[in-house]
N, C-alpha and C positions, 0 to 999 in steps of 0.2 A: 504493500500500500504506500509506503514511503516513496517508492520509485515513481508511482503514479502522481503523487503530489509534487515531487520534484520536477517531473516532466511538465505538469500543468504550469508550475511557476516559471520554469525556464521558458516555456512558450510565451508566457505573459511578458516576460522581460524582452523577448525578441520582437514582439509586435508593437507597432505604434499605437498610442492611446487616442481615442476620439476626444473631441472637444467636450469639456465638462464631464467626461467619463471618469469613474474612479480608477486609480492606479492599483496594482496588486497590494493587498493588505490595507488599503484605505477602508474597505468594508470587510468585516470578518463574520463568519458564522459563530455565534456566541452561545447558543443554547439549542438543544435538539431534543424533541420528544418523539422517540421512535417506538416506545413501549408504554402506551397510556395505562394508568392504573385502573383497576376495577373500582367503581362501576362505570367509568367513562367508556364510551365505545372504542373498540380497538382501532378505528379509523381516525380518531382525534389526534392526528399527528401534526407537528408544526416545527418550524425552525425560527430562531430569533437572529436578526442581523444587528450589528453594532457598527456605527460610523466612528472609526478611530481618527479621522482626519479633521481639518478645520474648514472643510467645504461641504455644501449641500449637494446631494446627487438625486437625480430623477430615478425613482424606482422602476418606471416604465421602460428603462433601457436595460434592465437586468434579465438574466435567464437563470433558472434554477435546475440543477441536474443531480441525478444519482448515477449509480453504475450502469443502469439500464435505460434511462429515459431523461429527456431534457424538455423543459416547458418555459414559456415566457411569463414574466410577471406582467399583469394587465397594465395596458397603457392608462394613464390617469391615476395610477395608484398613489401618486403624490411624492413628495420629497422625503429623504431621510436626512435630518439635520446633523451638524457636527455634535458628537457625543450622544446621539439619539439612537433609539431602538426601533425596529420594525419587526412585526411577527408575521411570517408567511404561513398560512394554515391550509389544511386540506378541506375542512368542513367548518364553515363559519358558525353554524348553529351549534354544533357539538362544542366548538371552542368557547363560544359565548356562555354556554351552560356551565362549563368547567371554570372559566375565568371571566365572570361578568365584569363589564366595565373596562376591559383591556382592549385597546384598538388592535385591529388586525387587517391583513390583506388576504382574501381568499384567492388562491391560485388555481385556475382550472388546469386539470391534468397533473395536479400535484403528485409526484412519484411516491409510491409506497416505500416507506423506510423499513428496511429489513431488520428484524430483531437479532439475526445472526451476524450483523455487520453490513456496512454499506460504504459507498464512496460519494460524498456530497460535495457539490461545487457551486459557487456563484460566479457567473460569467457575464461579460459584456461582449456580445458577438461570440467569437471563439476564444476570447482572452479570459483566462481564469483570474478572478480577483481573490478568491480564497477557496480552499478545498480541505475537507476533513474526512480521512479514511477511518471512521470509528469502528470499534469492535465491542462486543458485549462485555469483554473483560475490563473495558474502560469505565463501566458503570452504566446507569440509565435504566436499570430494571424497575419497572412499575413507577417510574418517575423520570423527570427530564435529566439529560446529560448536560452539565454546565461547564463552560470554559472558565478556568481559574484566572488566567491573566490574558486580557485581550491583546497585549503586546507580545505574548509568548507564542511558541510554535503551534501550528494547527494540527500537525500530524504526530504529536508526542502525547502518549497516554497520560504522562505525569501532569499535563496541563489541563486535564479534564477530570471531573468527578460528578457523582450523583448529587443532585440538589438535596439540601437538608430542609427545604421549605415544607411546612405541613400540608400545603396544597399541591405538592408534587411538582412545582415548577414556579419560575419567576418571570414569565414573559412580560416584556416591556419595562422591566426594572433591573437593578443591579443584581447579579447572581449571588446566591448564598455562598458559593464556593469561590467568589471573586477575591482577588488579592494581587497586588502588583508583584511582578517578578523581582525579587531582591537577591537572588542567588547568582553569583558569577559563574561563567561557563567553566567546565572541567575538561582538561586536556586528556584525551583517551589514548591516542596512538599517532604514529607517523610511519609512512611506508614509502619507499622509493619506487616510482613507476618505471623510470629510466634514469640515466646518469644526470639529467638536468631537471627532473620533475619529481617533486615530493608532495604527496597528499597528506594533510594533517586533519585529524578527526577530533571534534569536540562533542560534548553531550547536547549541544543546542546550536542554532545558527549564531554566527559571530560576524563582526565587521572586519573585513580583510584589509590589512595594512602591511606592506612589506617590512616596514621598520619594526614590527612587533615580533619578528622571527630572526633567529640566528643559529647557524650550524658551526660546530667546532671543526678541527682538523683542516683549517685554512679555507673553509667554504664561505663563512660570513653570512651577511644578509642576502636574501633572494632579490632578484631584479624585479619580480612582480609577485603579487598575491591576489588570487581571485576566488570568489565564492560561487563560481559557476560549475563546480564539480558535479558528480553524480548524486550527491546528497547535500541538502541544505546545511548540514552540520560539517561539511568538508570544506577545507581551504586548500587550493592548489597553488604550490610554490614553484616558481620558475627560477632556476639557479643560473648565475653567471659563470660559476666555476663548477665543472662536472665532478661527480662523486667518483671515488676510487673503488674498484671491485674488491670484495673481501674485507671491507673496512666497516667498523662499527662507529656510528655517528650519534652525537647527542644534540637534539634540537631543544633550544631554549626559547620559550615564548614569554613576552612581557606586555602588560597593559592591554590584553586582548579583551574587547568589550562585546557584550551581546546587544541585541536591538533595544533592550531596556536600559542600557547604560551601565550595567553591572560589569565590573572589570576584574579579570583574572590578573593578579599582580605579577606572578611568575610561576612557571612550571617547566618541567623537563621530561622528555621521553627519549628512548633510544631506538635505533633501527640499524639493520645491517644491509649493506648494498653488496649483492653478489654472494658467492658461496663462502662457507666457513669450514673449519675442521670438524671431522666427526668425533663425537665424544667417546671416551672409554667407559666401560661399565663402572658405575658408582660415582662418576663425576657430576651427574645430575641425579638427585634422589627425590622420591616421593616423600614429602615432608609433613603433610597434614591431609587428613581424609574426613570428609563429611558424608557418611553413608546413612545416617539416621537423623535427619533434620528435626529440630525441636518444634513443637507446636507454638505459635500458629503458622510457622513456615510450611509451605507445601511440601508433601513427602518427596516430590521430585527435585527439590532444591539441593541436589547432590553436587559435590565438587571435590577436587584434589588440588593441593598446592605442590609445585615443584620448587626445588632449591638447587642453585648452581654452586657446588662445593669446590669447583676448580678455579684456576686463575686465568681462564680464557672465556670469551663469549661464544655462544652457540645460537644458531638460528633455528627456532622451533618449527619452521616450515618443513623440515625434514623428519620430524618425529611423529610417531604413532602412539596411540593409547588403547589399551584393551583391559578386559577383566578376565576371570578364569575361564569362561566359556565362550565369550564373544570373539569376533574377528577384529583385528587392529583397525582403528579409524584414524585418519590424519588429524593432528591437533589443529593445524591452521593451513590455509592455502596462500597466505600472504606473509611476507618477511616479518618475523617477530623476534628480535634479538633477546637473548637472556644473558645479561652481563655477569661477571664473577660476583658471587655473594648476593645475587638478585633472586627474586621469587617470580613465579608465574602461576596464576590460578586458572585451572581448567574447570568450566562449569557446564552443567546440563542445560540450564535455562537462565539466560542473561537477565530477563526481567525479574525472575524470582530472586536471583542472587543480589541484584542491585537493591531490591526492596529490603533485603536482610542486611546487606553490607554496602550502604551507599558510599560512593566515591572510591571504592576499591577497584582497581583495574582487573579485567578478567578476559579470558578467551572462551567464547561459547563454542563448544566442540560439537559439530554435527554428528549425530549417532552416538553421543556419550552413553557408554554402557551403564545399565542399572547396577548399582552397588548393593549387594544383598546384605540385609541386616543380620542374617545368620552366618555371615562370613563370606569372604571373596578374596580374589588375588589381583588387584589392579597392577598393571605393568606398564612401564615406559620403554619404547623401542625406538631404535634408529637404524634404518636400512635393514630391518629384520633381526637386528641384534638387541638382546634384552639389556637395557641400561640399568634398570632397577625394577624390583617387584616387591610387594608387601602382602604376604598371605595372612591377613588379619582375621581374627575371630572376635565375636562379641565379648568374650571374656577379657580381651585386651583393653576394653573401654570403648567410648564413643557412643554411648546410649544418650540420645537427645542432645548431643553436642559433638564437636569434632574430635577425632582421634589424632593426637599430636605426637610427632617424633621427639624424643627427649634429647638425643644427641645426633645431629646430622651425620657425624662421622662413625656412629655406631651401626650395628647390624640392622638390616631392614626386616629380617624374618624372625626376630626374637621379641617376644612380648614384653620383656623387661625394658625395652627401649621405646615403649609407647605408653601413652596415658591419655585419659580424657582431659580436654582443655579445662583450665580453671577460669578462663575469660568470661565475664558476665554476658558477653554477646554470643556465647556458645561457639566461638572460633576466633582465630587470628589470621585470616587469609592475608597474604602479602606482607606479613611482618613476623618478627621473631616469635616463636611459639611461647605460650605462657608457661609451659613445663620445661623449657630449654635448660639443660644442665649438662655440660660436657662431662663425659665419662673420665674420671680420674682415679677410679677404683680398680685395682688389679683383680684378676679372677680369683675366686675362692675354691679351694679343694674341698669337695663335698663328701665323696665316699670312694671306696674301691671294693671290688668283689671279684672273687676268683671263680670262674666257670669251668676251669680245667686246670690240671697241675701246671701247665705252662702258659695259661692265658689269664690275664688280670685286666678288668675294665676299670678305668679311672674316670670319674665324673667331676666336672667343674661347674661353676655357677653361671658361666656365660660362654659363648663361642671363644675358642682359643686360637692363637696364631699358629698356622700349620708348620712354620719353620721351628720355632722354639719348642712347641708341644710335640713335634715329630722327632726331636733329638733324643735318642736313648740315654745320652749322658745326663739328662736332666731328671732321671728317675733312679731310685735305689731302694731295694727291699732287704730288710735285715734277715737274720737267721741263715746266712750263707748264700742267699739268692743273688744279691748284687744287682748290677745293671741289666736291663732287658736287652735282648738281641735286636728288637725292633719296636718302634712306637708308631702305630697306625692312627692318624688323626681323622675324626669324623667318620667312623665306620657306620654303615647303614644310614648315612646322611645326617647323623647327629653331630653338630659342630661343637657340642659341649663334652664330647666323649673321646677318650683316647684308649686304644686297646694295646696292651703291652704283651709282646711275645717273649717269654722268659728263656734264658740260656740254661737255668737250673730249675728242676721241677720242685713244686711245693710239696711238703709232707702233709699227710692227711690229718684232720682234726687238730690243726695248729693255727694259732693266731700270729699274724705278721704285721710289721709296721712299714708302710710305704712313705718314702721321703721324696718330694718333688722340689725342683729348684728352677728359677729363671724362666717361668712360663708366662708368656705375654698374652693379652687379649688382642682383639682386632685393631684397637687404636693405640697399642703400644704400652699400656700399663703392665708392669711386670710384677708377678708374684715371686718374691725373693726365695722363700722356703716355707714349706708346710708339711705336716705329717698326718696320716690317717691309718687307723688300725683296721684290718680285715681278717676274716677267718676262712680257712679252706677245710671242708669236711662236712659232717652231718651234725645237725643241731641235737641237743639233749631233750629229754622229756621233762616238761615242767611239772611242778606241784602247784596246787591252787595258790593263786596270788603271787607266783613267781614273776609273772608279767601282768601288770595292772593297767587299766584305763586311767590315764593321768591328766588328760585335758581333751576337750572336744568342742567343736563349733557346730551348733545345731540351728541357731537363729542368725542367718547371714545378714550382714549389713547391706543397706541399699546401694552404697557406694564403696569402692575399694573392696569388692566382694571376692574372697579367695575360694568360694564354695565350701562345702562341708568338709571337715577333717577330724581325725581322732589321733591323739598321741598316746603311745604305749611306753611304759617305763619298766626296764628289767631290774627288779629288786633282788634278784638271786645272784649266785656266783656261776651260773650256767650260761653257755652260749646257746641261744635259741634261734631256730630257723622259722621265719614268718611263713614260708611255704607250707608249713605243717599246721597253720592256724586258720580259723574262719572268724569273721566278725559279722554279727547279725543284730537285727532288732526284733520287735514282736511279730514281724511278718515274714522273716526269712533270714538267710545268711549268705555270705559270699566268701570265696577263698581269697586270702590276702595276696598271694603271689604265685605265679606258675613256676618262677625260678627261685633259687635259694637266695634269701636276704637274711643275713645273720645280725642278731642284736647281741652285743657284748654286755657283760655284767655292768650295771650302772649306766647303760646307754639308753637312748630314746629311739623310737621308730615312729615316723609320722605317716599315717595312712590318709590318702586324700581322694576326694570325689573327682576333681578336675585338676590335672597336673599343671596345665597352662595357666589357669586362673590362680592357683596357689602360688606358682613361681612368680607371678606378677607382684604379689603382695609380700612374699617371703622369698626373695630371689636366692638367698644363700643357704637355704634349709633343704637337706636331702629329704626325699619323700618316696613313697610307694603309691602309685595310682592303682586303685582297686577296681577291677572290672566287675560290673554288677553291683555297684555300691548301693547299700540300703539307705534310703533317705531317712533322716532323723526328724521326727515330727516336732514342730515348734511348741505344741501344747504338752508334750511329754512322750517318752518312748523308753523302750528297753535297749540296752547295749550289752551284748553278750559276746565274750571272747572264749572260743573253744579250741582245743587241740585235737589232732587226729587220733590221739590215744583214747579219746572218748569223753574226757572230762571237761567241765567248765573251769576255766582258769581264772576268769574274773567276770563280774556282771554287775549291773546297776539298773535302776529305773528312775529316771529324772523327771521332773516337771518344771514348768517355767518359773515357779516360785523359787527355785534354787538360784536363779540368776541366769546370765548368759545371753541377755538381749543385745543383739548387734555386736557381740564379742564372745570370745571363748569362755567356757566354764572350766576353771582350774581346780585340781585337787590340792588341798592344803597339805596333807600328810600322806605320802604314798603308803605308809604303814597303817593308816587309819581305815575306817570302814568305807566301802565303795558306794553303798546304796543309801547314804544318809546325808541330807542337805547340809548338816553342820560341818562336813568335811569338804565342802565345795564353795567356791566364790567366783564371781565374775573377775576376769583378768583386769589388772590395773595397767598393763602395758599399752602404750599409745598406739601400737600397731594393731591392737585387737586380739593379741594372743602371743604365746611364747613357745611355738612349736620347736622341738629339738633342743630345748634348754630348760633349766630349772624354772618352775613356775614363779610368776611374780608374787603370788600369794603364799608361797611355800612357807609352812610353819609346822614343825613337829608338834604332835598333840601331847601337851603336858597338862591339859586342863581336865579336871574331874567331871564326871557326868552331872548335868543340871536338870532338875525338873522344870519344864517349860509350860505345863498346862495342868489344871486340875478340873475335873468335871464331877459335880456332886449329883448323886441320884436324887430323884424326886422325893424319896422318903428320908433323905439325909443320912443314910446308914452305909453308903458305899462311895469311895473316892476312886476315880480312874485318873492315874497320874501318868503323863507323857514326858519322856526324857528326850534330850537332844541328841543322844547317840546310843548305840547298843550297850547293854549291860552284861557283866559277868553274872550269869544266872545264879550261881552258888552263893553270891553275896546279897541276894534279894531276900530279906527276912523281915518278919513283922517288927522286930526290935530295931531295925534301921530307920523306922519312920515314927515321927511324933507329930500330933495335931494339938495345937493350943488355940484358945479363943474363949468366947462366952461359956462354952463347955469344952472339956478336953477329953474326949473318949479315947480309950486305948485302941490300938490297932491289933486285931485278933487274927488276921490272915493277910498274906501278901502273895499275889499270883503274877508272875512275869510272862508277858507275851511279846514276841519280837515283831511280828507282822500285823498290820502294815507299818506300824510305828512301834518303837520300844515303849511299852506301857506296863505299869504295875497297877493291879486292882487291889485296893485295900478295903477290908471289911472292918467296920468300926463296932466297938462294944456297945454304943448307944447312939441315938440319932442326934444330928446337929440341930441347933436352933438358929434363929435369925441372928446374923452378925458377921463380923470379919474374923478370919482365921489365918494361921500360919502353919504351913507344912514344913518340917525340918527333916533332912535326909543326912544320915551319917553312916559311913562304912560300906557304901555301895561302890563297886569298881566298874570301870569301863573295860573294854577288851584289851587295852594296853596297860592295865594295872593302875591307872590313875584313880584315886579314892576320894569320894565325896566326904568333906568334913563340914558338917553343919550347913549344907546348902539349903536355902530356904526359898519358899514361894508363897506369896500372900494370895488368898482367895476369899470370896464371900459366898454366903448362902442366904437365899431369900426363899422362904417357903412359898409354894404355889398357892395363890389366892384367887386365881382366875378360873371360873367354872368352865367346863367343856362347852363347846359350841356344836349345834346340830349343823353339819356341813351339807348333807344331802340325804334324800331318801328316794327310792325308786322301786317300782313293782317288778319283781321277777316273774310273777304270774298273777292270776286273779286273787289268789289267797296267800301270796308270799311277798313280803316287802323287806328290803334290805335298808338298814339305817347306818349312817356313817357319822362319827364324831371327830372333832378336831384334835383329840388327844386320847390316850388310853383312859378307860373308865373302869369303875369297880363293878362288882356283881349286882349293884343296883340297876344296871342296865338289863338284867335278866328278869326283872319284875314286869309282867304284863301290864300292871296298873300304871307304869310310867308312860304308857303310850295311849293315845286315842286318835281316831280318824273320824272326821265329820261325815255327813251324808249317811247317817244310820249305820256306819261300819262299827264304830266304837272301839273298845280295847281288843288287842289280839288275844287269841286263845292260848298261845304259847310263844316263848321267846328263846331262840338259841343264842347264847353268848358265852364266850367270844366265838367269832366265826373263823374256823381254821386257825385258832390260836391268836387271832388278831383282836386285841382288846379295844380297838377303835370301831368295831363293827358289831351290829346285832341283827338278827334275822327274825322277823315277825311272821307268825302264822295266824291268818284271819279266819274268824268263824263265818263272816259274811263276805261273799266275793265282791271284788271291785267291778264296776261296770266299765266297759271300754269307752274311751274318748270322753271321760268325765274327769274334771279337775277336782282333786281332793286335797285337804289340808291335814297333815300329820302334826300333832302337838306332843312334845316330849317334856316331861317334868320329873324331878326327883332323881335324876341320874347324876352321880357324883364321880369325881376323879379320885386318884389315890390320896390326895390331900384334903378330901372331904369338901371340895368346892362343888356346889350343886347347881345343875342346869334347871332353870325354871321357864316354862312356856316357850321352848324353842319350837319353831314351825318350819315346815318344808312342804312344797307342792308335790303331789303324787299324781301319776297319770299312767293309764294302762292302754296299750294299743300303739298304732302307728301315727306319727305326726303328719301334718299336711305338707304338700309339695310347696316349695318356696319359689316364687317368681321374682324376677329382678325388680328392685325397689320396694319389696314388701318387708324385707329384713335388711337393715342398713347399719353400716359402721357409723356410730354417732359421736364418739369421743375417743381420743387417742392420747395416752400418756407415754411418750417415747423417751423422755429424759427426766425420770423421777429423781428426787433428792437422795434417795437411798440406793441408787444404782439400778442395774438392769433387772434385779429381782422385783423391783417395785413397779415395773411396766404393766399397763393394762389397756384393754380395748373394750369399749362399751358398745353393745348391739341394741337396737331398738326394733321391736316388732310393731310395725305400723298398721297391722291388720287385726281382724277378729279370728285369725287362724291360730293353730297350735303347731309350733315348730320344735322338732326333736334334735338335740345337739349331736346325736349319733350320726345324723345325715349331713352334718355341716363341718367345714374345715375353714380355718383362718391361716393364711400362709403368705409369705413374701417370695416363695419359690414354687412355681406351678408344678414342679416335680415332687413336692412334698405335700401330700394331701391327707395327713392323718386326721381322723375324726376328732372333734373337740371333746367328745366324751365316749367312753366305752360302754357306759351304762345309760339307761333311759333318763333323759333330763329335758324337761319341756320349758320352752319360752312361752308364757301365756300371752293372750292378745293384749295389745297396747301396753307392753311392759318392757322393761330393760333386763339385760343380763350382763354381768361384768366378767370378762375373761382376764385372768391374771397370770403372770409368770410364776409368782410365788405368793400363796395366800398369806402367810405370816408377814412377809415384807410389805405386802399391800396394806394389811390391817394396821401396821405401825403408823402409816400416814393417814389412812381413812378408817379409823376404828368404828365409826358410826355408819359406814356405807351400808345401805339396804341390800339384801340379797336378791336373787342368788348370786353368789360369788363363786366362780368356777375356775379352779386351777387347771388350765388347758393342758392336755396330754403332750402337746408339742407346740408350745407357745412360740411364735416367731420372734427372734431378736429384733427389736425396733431400732433402726439406725438413726443416730442423732442428726445426720446430715441429709435425711430424707429417705423414703422407701416407698414401695408400692405394696399395699395390702390387698389381698384377694379374699373375698368371702365366697366359698363354694358350697353349693348344694349338690351332693352326689357327683362332685367333680365339675359342675357347671357354675360359672361365675354368676352370682346374683347381686354383687356390689363390689366396687373396686375404688380404692382411694390412693392416689399417688401424692402423699403429703410432703410438704417442704417446710423446713424451719422458718422460711421467709413468710409463711402464713401468719406467724405471730405478729402482734401489734409492734410496729417499728420502734415505739418508745421504750419497749422492754430491753434493757441492756443485757439481761440474763433471763432466759425462759426456763431455766432448770426448775423442775417441780411444778410446771404449769401445763395443763392439758390443752390440746387443740379441741375445740368444740364445734360441732356442725351447727350452722345457723338455721337452715331449713332442711329438715330430713327429706323433704320431697325435692329439694334442689339438686343441682349437679354435684356428683360426689367428689370430683377432683378439680373443682373450680375454686381458686384461691379466695374469691370473694364470698364463698359459702362456708368459710372456716375462719375462726379467729381464736384468740387466747381466752381461756376461761377467766371469768371475773370473780369466781368464788375465792374467799380468803384462804381456803385449804389447798387451792391450786386446781381443783377439778370437782366434778359433780357425778362421780360414778354411781349408777343406779338411780339418778334423779334427773329431772328436766334440766337441760343446759341453761346456763345463765344468759347465753346470747341467742336463745331460741327465737326464731321469727316464723310464725305460722304461714303456710302456703296460702295462696288466694287464687281466685278465678280471674282470667283475663277479661277485659271490658267486653260488653255485649255488642258494641258497635266499634267500627274501626277507630282506633285511637289508643291512648295511654291511660293507665292508672298507676299512681305512685304513692307509696307509703311515706307520708310527710306530716310533721317534721321527724327527723331522726338524729340520734346523738352517737357519733362514732366512738367518742371517748368511753361510752358504756358498752362498747362491743357491738353496737347496733349497725346493721346495714339496711339500706332501703331496697325494697323489691319494686322493680320497674316491669310492669306487665303490659303486653300490647296485643292488639288484634289488627290484622291487615285486611285490605280489600281483596287480596288474591290468595290462592292456595299455596303458592310457592314464590319466594322472592329473595333477592340478595339484600341483606339488611346492613345498614351502618348506623350505629348509635353513638352520639357524641354529647359531652356535657360541657357547657359554657358557664363562666361566672357572670356576675351582674354587669361587667364591662364588655361582655361579648367575647372574651378570650377563651380559646379552647383549653380545657384543663384535663380532660380524660376521654379516651376512646374506649368504649365498652365492647363494641362490635365494629369490625372494619371490613365489611364485604363478605360476611358469612351467609350461607344459605339457610333460610328459615321456612317453617310451615306457616299456616294462617294465624297462629298465635304463639306466644312464648313469654319468657320472663328472664330478667337479668337482675343481678344484685350489684349495688354500688356501696363501697365501704367508706365513702367520703374522702378518698385520697386521690392525688393527681397521678400523672403518668409515671412519676418516679417514686411513688409510694409515700409521698409526703402528706401530712395532714393539711387540709384546706381550712380556710377561715369560715366562721359562721356566716350565714347569709343565704340569699336566694340564688339558686342555680337553675339553668335552663337545660332540659333534656330534649335533644332533637333526634328523632328517628327518621331515617330515609330508607325507602325500599324501592327496588326496581323489579318489576314482574319479569321472571325468567323467560316467559314465553312471548309476551307482547311488547316488552321493552318499556311499558308505561311505568311511571314513577308516582310515589306518594310520599308525603312527609307529615309527621305528627310532632307536636311540641307540647310540653307541659313543664311546670316548675316544681322544684322540691326545695324544702327549707332544711339546711344543715344547722342543727342546734348544738349547744354544748352546756353542760351543767355548770352551775356556779356555786 
């Protein structure tokens, strides 16, 4: 499109202008409506012209064209004055309806403006005055496309934007996107066409002056400068002195101005004329890679940065770029020099890249290969020879940001030389990397292993220099072995490995020490000398706890993630072979190694899930990558270490309360217990762990066992004491424990239990009374022999004074009813006289108590049968708990038979507490039965996951007509906050966890949705700084379930109204009998009120727009904006503006406009509403 515009303007410059005719750019196309918004007709297209000059022009001399048609502006259309606007329209009636009072000129044969893009032009005769090749990516969807700067370029997307005017356009007035160009031009590139012609490219048109340009190497200023090149942003320089082939030139520009007078003070660019030398591999490297652009950047905004490490220039015209699977594509077809120490950025999409990194030079590569987020191998080639390649993986970094090379002189194919950028712009294209750090660290000797009597493999922390690492004189093995005969560097393609071929054979079952000297890495850092011990032979059989789990990472950090790993520690004097071990969790196990890996006494072995990821974070730590790694669950899991001899060597079962969030969990004492939290702690090492070395929290256990919790039985005669570590069972005796307080009963028995926690159950000689007590422990040992000496723990006992509650009752048959209480009750529950049922049923003839040993349940046998589909009330009195607290007049509803089918809207979600003050256990959802039907909870599910549809109750439980039921996550936690909440209160069998940042709740009847609420915390009143402990209440149960205006914060001082009418309830109403509006007025938003706006239309189907204006006629809120409606409907307004802000008290006008979808006729209805506020 830019070529078309350039051609039109070039033609304009070449033709003579008629008298009083505008010159090019005197008139510009200033605004375009190619996609009118609904409900405007699609043909209501128009363009606005603007006169930039100081002269008037006759509109009748103009012609208007798009890519397919040209038409004349009518004679007599009048003048366009200096600084004035004229609107050319397709249909005058449509335009006047949309923009009443705006002058226009209706143009017969007005060309249709394509929504997919078009090429518009204003002409005088055949001379183009202005041309705009717009595309939909420029803007203008459902609104006009406005020119930002009338003096700026017509063909540049950056000079156009969608209008922000609420009427979708500004015809005849200054654009909302308007603004003078205050940005100076940017120098993009220069290229030699021949020895005496150079084309210079800017980011916008500029004024061409020869004195603004200068070339080095004896060329000087050009003899001429012209703006008549192929693009308006190009300047063509004619040189008096010819260029020399094979030479790199620097062009300096100074004081270059754009048409708006903005001046580029100074800038430079380089180019090469003629051929240059071919590069050697590694002289140019891939220095930065953007394979996973961050949001909101488009996913296709991928790019790579090249860096010239050499001391000579290269011309990129000879280079190709490819990924792992694609064919090479040329980087550029024009001469593009890359100077020593310079960068070049290759991009997939120039527009996307410029939007993310404005002013950064780039080369848009045609056919740029897609860089895979799962890993790829971008490569740079010259003449078919690979100059550099990077086989990156996502574990190297680069998620939502660029992947940067740490040392340009370091290896390309090693993860430790790459890291995610730390730059806040998510990348540093064309500048030094944010993670740049020259490698000054010599290679580290990690390990050695003997696979054969005459073969030893040596492993280093990074790739090593083939010359120094390949010299046998740099290695020596003790025990009479001496120097190897040969050193093979990078066997099987591993540059960190050296294989030694020995002159003298190793002896079986013997440990050796290897000494290495003068080994360099690829950038010349030299390891002076280091040693490592290795073993040749077979490992020994371990006893339990010879090899222990000493550290592990189960909850990986979101950044700098090494993946999961486990460290083992050899506590024994044996040499152990990892090939004989398995490591597993609760779901299975995996072999640690196919080859022998020996762990010396007192040494560590690190087992990892992902070797590349681990080496990135811990580059100098030896590890074994385990095939078939068993993932460790963040919520808790087992870790089991077994030997092939059949025994468990070590095991534990952790949970997230032990620690280890985003860092490793370390064992304090390797000799201490494995499966108790007291011996574990989160690492304090800043790297997130200490694999292969002593733990940061290492601390030998010298502390005695401590009691950490006491639970008193309801009758006060038994104490259950929990300790912080396992105990020596023989030391647990009644005499080791003393209880003192208001009463001090003797301890008559002590029983020790290890699982799941180390606990001691104490029997007391008499019951405790109300008050505070102290438990003292003396003479009890832990497993390491540390003895408790008067370790104390304070506790309190408060006798139970709360009577049991009747939770529910349901009919198992016509003559059998099951009753459930909130706590265990006494044999008083076995008395038939404690129960009575209304409706002539009376007391049961017999009671079974307890039911299957459960003292919270009783089963009643009735003498008179229940009738089906009749609601009964069971009353319970005289039932006591073990503390003699008596239930009086507890009631529950009984029902026999099948519940009614539930239709959408009959049973609704009416109140949601998603963020209670006492945490997730206090969450609840209230349901409302809006009908006269009976609904059974066995047929209903409440879920936020359509795949999880467990019934709300496994037993019959009815929701009576016009009543509430409260579903809770935990009954006890709920009652702490709402102790007076009316029943029924049902602890749902699979209550969904309610997310504090919003969730979608589905109410299902036999798997079919009957109500759905996608709640959002923004539904709360905006003045609430903290909505914790405040429920969301539905305003109109008959209103839309997921409309923000139908929900708001509860106004009840307790934070909610579970089981009661909502504080913000607004009853539904009927729409008006005649076409028009009815509005609830006045209303007070501060009291949680919304107003209902009900309407009736003249037609059966229409597109509706509803807007609210204040008393001054200003638009404050759009309630509907072109939505399809039936003959009637209702909307809610919460008294807030478009941005959710509270509006002032006063009178507001509601305007409803509707367009018949069949006939195109329209109607409008107005009414007023008073917004009030309490004082």
